[in-house]
C-alpha positions as CSV (number, residue, x, y, z in Angstrom):
1,M,0.0,0.0,0.0
2,L,2.9,2.3,0.6
3,D,4.8,1.5,-2.5
4,W,4.0,4.9,-3.9
5,L,5.7,6.5,-1.0
6,Y,8.8,4.4,-1.4
7,E,8.9,5.1,-5.1
8,L,8.6,8.9,-4.4
9,V,11.5,8.8,-1.9
10,A,13.6,6.7,-4.3
11,Q,12.9,9.2,-7.1
12,L,13.9,12.2,-5.0
13,I,17.2,10.4,-4.2
14,I,17.8,9.7,-7.9
15,W,17.2,13.3,-8.9
16,I,19.6,14.6,-6.2
17,H,22.1,12.0,-7.1
18,S,22.0,12.9,-10.7
19,G,22.7,16.5,-9.8
20,L,25.6,15.6,-7.6
21,S,27.0,13.3,-10.2
22,T,27.9,16.3,-12.3
23,V,30.4,17.4,-9.5
24,V,31.6,14.2,-7.9
25,D,32.0,10.5,-8.8
26,P,28.5,9.0,-9.2
27,D,29.6,5.8,-7.6
28,S,31.3,7.4,-4.6
29,G,30.0,7.8,-1.1
30,W,30.0,11.6,-1.5
31,A,27.3,11.3,-4.2
32,W,25.0,8.8,-2.4
33,G,25.7,10.2,1.1
34,G,25.3,13.7,-0.2
35,S,22.0,12.8,-1.8
36,I,20.6,11.6,1.6
37,I,21.9,14.7,3.4
38,L,20.5,17.1,0.8
39,L,17.1,15.3,0.8
40,T,17.0,15.8,4.6
41,V,17.9,19.4,4.3
42,C,15.2,20.1,1.7
43,L,12.6,18.3,3.8
44,R,13.5,20.3,6.9
45,L,13.4,23.6,4.9
46,L,9.8,22.7,3.9
47,M,9.0,22.0,7.5
48,V,10.2,25.3,8.9
49,P,6.6,26.9,8.7
50,L,5.2,23.9,10.6
51,F,7.9,24.3,13.2
52,V,7.1,28.0,13.6
53,K,3.4,27.1,13.9
54,Q,4.4,24.6,16.6
55,I,6.2,27.3,18.5
56,H,3.1,29.6,18.4
57,A,0.9,26.7,19.6
58,S,3.3,26.1,22.5
59,R,3.2,29.7,23.5
60,K,-0.6,29.7,23.4
61,M,-0.6,26.7,25.7
62,Q,1.8,28.5,28.1
63,E,-0.6,31.5,28.2
64,L,-3.5,29.2,29.0
65,N,-1.6,27.1,31.5
66,P,-2.6,29.1,34.6
67,Q,-6.3,28.8,33.7
68,V,-5.9,25.0,33.0
69,Q,-4.3,24.6,36.4
70,A,-7.2,26.4,38.0
71,L,-9.6,24.1,36.3
72,R,-7.6,21.1,37.5
73,K,-8.0,22.2,41.1
74,K,-11.7,23.1,40.6
75,Y,-12.6,19.7,39.0
76,K,-10.0,17.5,40.4
77,N,-12.6,15.0,41.4
78,D,-14.5,15.0,38.1
79,R,-12.2,13.9,35.3
80,Q,-14.9,14.1,32.6
81,R,-16.0,17.6,33.5
82,L,-12.3,18.6,33.7
83,N,-11.7,17.4,30.1
84,Q,-14.8,19.2,28.8
85,E,-13.8,22.5,30.4
86,V,-10.2,22.3,29.2
87,M,-11.3,21.5,25.7
88,K,-13.8,24.4,25.9
89,L,-11.0,26.7,27.0
90,Y,-8.8,25.6,24.1
91,Q,-11.5,26.1,21.6
92,E,-12.5,29.6,22.8
93,N,-8.8,30.7,22.6
94,G,-7.9,29.0,19.4
95,A,-5.4,26.6,20.9
96,N,-4.7,23.2,19.5
97,P,-2.7,20.8,21.6
98,L,-2.0,18.6,18.5
99,S,-0.3,21.4,16.6
100,G,3.0,20.4,18.1
101,C,2.8,17.0,16.4
102,L,2.6,18.4,12.9
103,P,6.4,18.3,12.2
104,L,6.6,14.8,13.4
105,L,3.6,13.7,11.4
106,V,5.2,15.1,8.2
107,Q,8.7,13.7,9.0
108,M,7.7,10.2,9.9
109,P,6.4,9.1,6.4
110,V,9.7,10.3,4.8
111,F,11.7,8.5,7.5
112,I,9.8,5.3,6.9
113,G,10.1,5.6,3.1
114,L,13.8,6.3,3.3
115,F,14.3,3.4,5.7
116,Q,12.4,1.0,3.4
117,V,14.3,2.3,0.2
118,L,17.7,1.9,1.8
119,N,16.8,-1.4,3.3
120,G,15.6,-2.6,-0.1
121,I,18.9,-1.4,-1.7
122,S,20.8,-3.3,1.0
123,N,18.9,-6.6,0.5
124,A,18.6,-6.3,-3.3
125,K,20.1,-9.2,-5.3
126,E,22.5,-8.7,-8.1
127,G,20.8,-7.3,-11.2
128,E,17.5,-6.6,-9.3
129,S,15.7,-3.3,-9.6
130,K,13.6,-1.9,-6.9
131,F,11.3,1.1,-6.2
132,G,11.9,2.5,-9.7
133,M,15.7,2.3,-9.2
134,S,17.6,0.5,-11.9
135,A,19.9,-2.4,-11.2
136,E,22.9,-0.2,-12.0
137,L,22.0,2.4,-9.5
138,I,21.3,-0.1,-6.8
139,H,24.7,-1.7,-7.4
140,S,26.3,1.7,-7.3
141,A,24.6,2.5,-4.0
142,Q,25.5,-0.9,-2.5
143,H,29.2,-0.3,-3.0
144,A,29.4,3.4,-2.3
145,D,32.2,3.9,0.3
146,I,31.9,6.4,3.2
147,L,35.0,6.3,5.4
148,G,35.3,2.5,4.9
149,A,31.5,1.8,5.3
150,A,28.8,1.3,2.7
151,I,25.4,3.0,2.5
152,P,23.6,-0.3,3.4
153,D,25.9,-1.3,6.3
154,T,24.4,-1.6,9.8
155,F,26.2,-1.9,13.1
156,L,24.8,-5.3,13.9
157,K,25.6,-6.8,10.5
158,A,29.1,-5.4,10.6
159,V,29.7,-6.9,14.1
160,G,28.2,-10.3,13.0
161,A,30.3,-10.4,9.8
162,D,33.2,-12.8,9.4
163,P,35.6,-11.2,9.6
164,I,34.2,-8.2,11.5
165,G,33.9,-5.1,9.4
166,W,35.7,-2.8,11.8
167,S,35.4,0.3,9.6
168,A,31.7,-0.2,9.3
169,V,31.4,-0.8,13.1
170,V,33.2,2.4,13.9
171,V,31.4,4.6,11.4
172,T,27.9,3.2,12.2
173,G,28.7,3.2,15.9
174,I,29.6,6.9,15.8
175,A,26.5,7.7,13.8
176,V,24.3,5.8,16.4
177,A,26.0,7.7,19.3
178,I,25.5,11.1,17.6
179,S,21.8,10.3,16.8
180,S,21.1,9.2,20.4
181,T,22.8,12.3,21.9
182,T,21.0,14.7,19.5
183,T,17.7,12.9,20.1
184,F,18.1,13.4,23.9
185,F,19.0,17.1,23.6
186,T,16.2,17.7,21.1
187,M,13.6,16.1,23.4
188,R,15.1,17.9,26.4
189,A,14.9,21.3,24.8
190,S,11.4,20.7,23.6
191,M,10.2,19.6,27.0
192,K,11.7,22.6,28.7
193,R,9.4,24.8,26.5
194,Q,6.3,23.0,27.7
195,P,4.1,24.6,30.4
196,V,4.8,23.6,34.0
197,M,2.5,20.8,35.1
198,D,1.4,19.5,38.5
199,S,3.1,16.3,39.6
200,D,-0.2,14.5,39.6
201,N,-0.7,15.3,35.9
202,P,-0.1,12.2,33.8
203,M,1.6,14.3,31.1
204,F,4.2,15.4,33.7
205,A,5.3,11.8,34.2
206,A,5.1,11.1,30.4
207,Q,7.5,14.0,29.7
208,K,10.0,12.8,32.1
209,I,9.8,9.2,30.7
210,M,10.3,10.6,27.1
211,V,13.4,12.4,28.1
212,V,14.9,9.4,29.8
213,L,13.9,7.0,26.9
214,A,15.2,9.3,24.2
215,P,18.7,7.8,24.2
216,V,17.2,4.3,24.3
217,F,15.4,5.1,21.0
218,G,18.8,5.8,19.5
219,L,19.9,2.2,20.3
220,F,17.4,1.1,17.6
221,G,19.8,2.7,15.2
222,L,22.1,-0.3,15.7
223,G,20.0,-2.1,13.1
224,F,19.5,0.8,10.8
225,P,21.5,1.1,7.5
226,L,24.2,3.8,7.4
227,G,22.1,5.8,5.0
228,V,19.2,6.0,7.5
229,L,21.6,7.0,10.2
230,M,22.9,9.8,8.0
231,Y,19.4,11.0,7.6
232,W,18.8,10.8,11.4
233,V,22.0,12.6,12.3
234,T,21.4,15.3,9.8
235,S,17.7,15.8,10.8
236,N,18.6,16.0,14.6
237,T,21.5,18.3,14.0
238,W,19.2,20.6,12.0
239,T,16.6,20.4,14.7
240,L,19.0,21.5,17.4
241,A,20.2,24.5,15.3
242,Q,16.7,25.4,14.4
243,Q,15.5,25.2,18.0
244,H,18.3,27.5,19.1
245,Y,17.5,30.1,16.6
246,I,13.7,30.0,16.8
247,Y,13.6,29.7,20.5
248,S,15.8,32.8,20.8
249,K,13.4,34.6,18.5
250,Y,10.3,33.3,20.2
251,P,11.3,32.9,23.9
252,P,8.9,31.3,26.4
253,I,6.2,33.4,28.0
254,N,7.9,33.6,31.4
255,A,11.1,34.6,29.7
256,T,9.3,37.3,27.7
257,A,7.7,38.7,30.8
258,N,10.8,38.5,33.0
259,G,13.6,39.1,30.6
260,D,15.9,36.3,31.5
261,G,13.2,34.6,33.6
262,K,14.5,36.0,36.9
263,G,13.9,39.1,38.8
264,A,10.5,39.8,37.5
265,A,9.0,40.9,40.8
266,P,11.4,43.7,41.4
267,A,11.0,45.0,37.9
268,R,7.3,44.8,38.1
269,G,7.3,46.7,41.4
270,A,9.9,49.3,40.4
271,G,7.2,51.9,39.8
272,K,5.7,51.3,43.2
273,G,9.0,51.3,44.8
274,S,10.0,54.6,43.4
275,G,6.7,56.1,44.4
276,A,7.1,54.8,47.9
277,A,10.6,56.3,48.1
278,A,9.2,59.7,47.0
279,A,6.1,59.6,49.1
280,P,6.3,57.1,52.0
281,A,3.2,55.6,53.5
282,K,1.3,57.5,56.2
283,G,1.9,54.8,58.7
284,K,5.6,55.0,58.1
285,I,5.6,58.8,58.5
286,R,3.9,58.5,61.9
287,K,6.2,55.8,63.0
288,D,9.3,57.8,62.0
289,A,7.9,60.9,63.6
290,A,7.2,59.1,66.8
291,A,10.8,57.6,66.8
292,Q,12.4,61.1,66.5
293,P,12.4,63.3,69.7
294,E,10.8,66.6,69.5
295,P,13.1,69.6,69.5
296,E,13.5,71.4,72.9
297,R,11.5,74.6,73.2
298,P,13.0,77.5,75.1
299,K,11.6,77.7,78.6
300,V,9.5,80.8,79.3
301,V,9.7,82.0,82.9
302,R,6.7,84.0,83.9
303,Q,7.5,86.7,86.4
304,Q,4.8,87.5,88.9
305,P,4.4,91.3,89.4
306,S,5.5,92.4,92.8
307,R,3.1,94.2,95.0
308,K,4.1,97.8,95.7
309,P,3.8,99.2,99.1
310,R,0.8,101.4,99.8
311,S,3.0,104.5,100.1
312,K,4.3,104.1,96.5
313,R,1.0,103.4,94.9
314,S,-0.2,106.0,92.6
315,G,-2.9,108.1,93.9
316,S,-2.2,107.3,97.5
317,S,-0.9,109.7,100.2
318,K,0.9,109.0,103.4
319,R,-0.7,110.2,106.4
C-alpha cells in the first residue's frame, strides 16, 4: 500500500544523485551520502513553517496554563468535566494541543520511506531493480564507500560479519552515538518549553519518561542502515540548530515577561518602589515621627508682678 511513498522517496534520491554526479564521482559515497543529506535538508526547509506554527501553539498553551491549572483544582474529582472544560477553554482561545505534532507527522512518512528504500537497496540481489531504481543504480549505492563503510551497512551486520567489518562498526557506531545524543537534547529542549505541570498530571510523568527514553530510542539505530543513520543525524542536528534560533526569537512566555526569567517581581514593582521612596506611606511617617524626639523649646519664665507698698502706689498719700 505504501509502494507509492517508497517510489517517491527513491525518485527524490535519484534526482539529487543525478545533480551531484555532475560534480563528484557518481559511484562514490560523496554522491550517495550527499543525496541523503540534501534530501534531509530540503525536507527540513519545507517543515520550517510547521515548526514555527508549533512554537506559536506552544506559546498559546503556556498562556492558558494558569487557567488550566485552576480548572484542574476546581474539577480534580470530576475527570470528565475537567476534560470538557479544558477543551472548551482551548476552543475559545484557538489553541490546538495537536499542533506540536505536525512536524513529526510530516517527517515520519519520509523516515519510513527512506528506511524501506535503503533497506531494499541493502537486500537487493545482483541485477535486481527496486522502487523504480535501476539495477545499475542499486549496485552503485550498495558499493558506495563512506569512510570505509557502505550505505547499506548496519552496526549489527558489521559486528556479525566474518571477519568483522571494523570500519563499518566504527562509522555506524559513531552515527548511532550522535543520533542518540542529539535525540536526547532535542527532546530535552522541547520539554523545557512546555508549560509547568502538576506532579499528579499524567503528562508530567510522560514528559520525564520521554526524556529518559530518548537515548534508548537511539539504540534502535544499531539495526539501521548507514544511509538512514545519516538522515537521522542530519535531521537531529538541523533540529537543534533550528530550535536554538527560533527559541531565541520566540522565547517562552515567562522569559518574555521576565527578561531572563528571573527578577520579574522587582522589575514589576519598580514603579511602586520609586513612588514609595518619593512619598512614604502615612503609617511609616507616623512611626518615624514618633521615633524622633521633639526639638526642645525655650523655657519661658513667667514673672509674677511684685506688689508695691501702699505708700508708693499712685494716687495714694501718706498720712
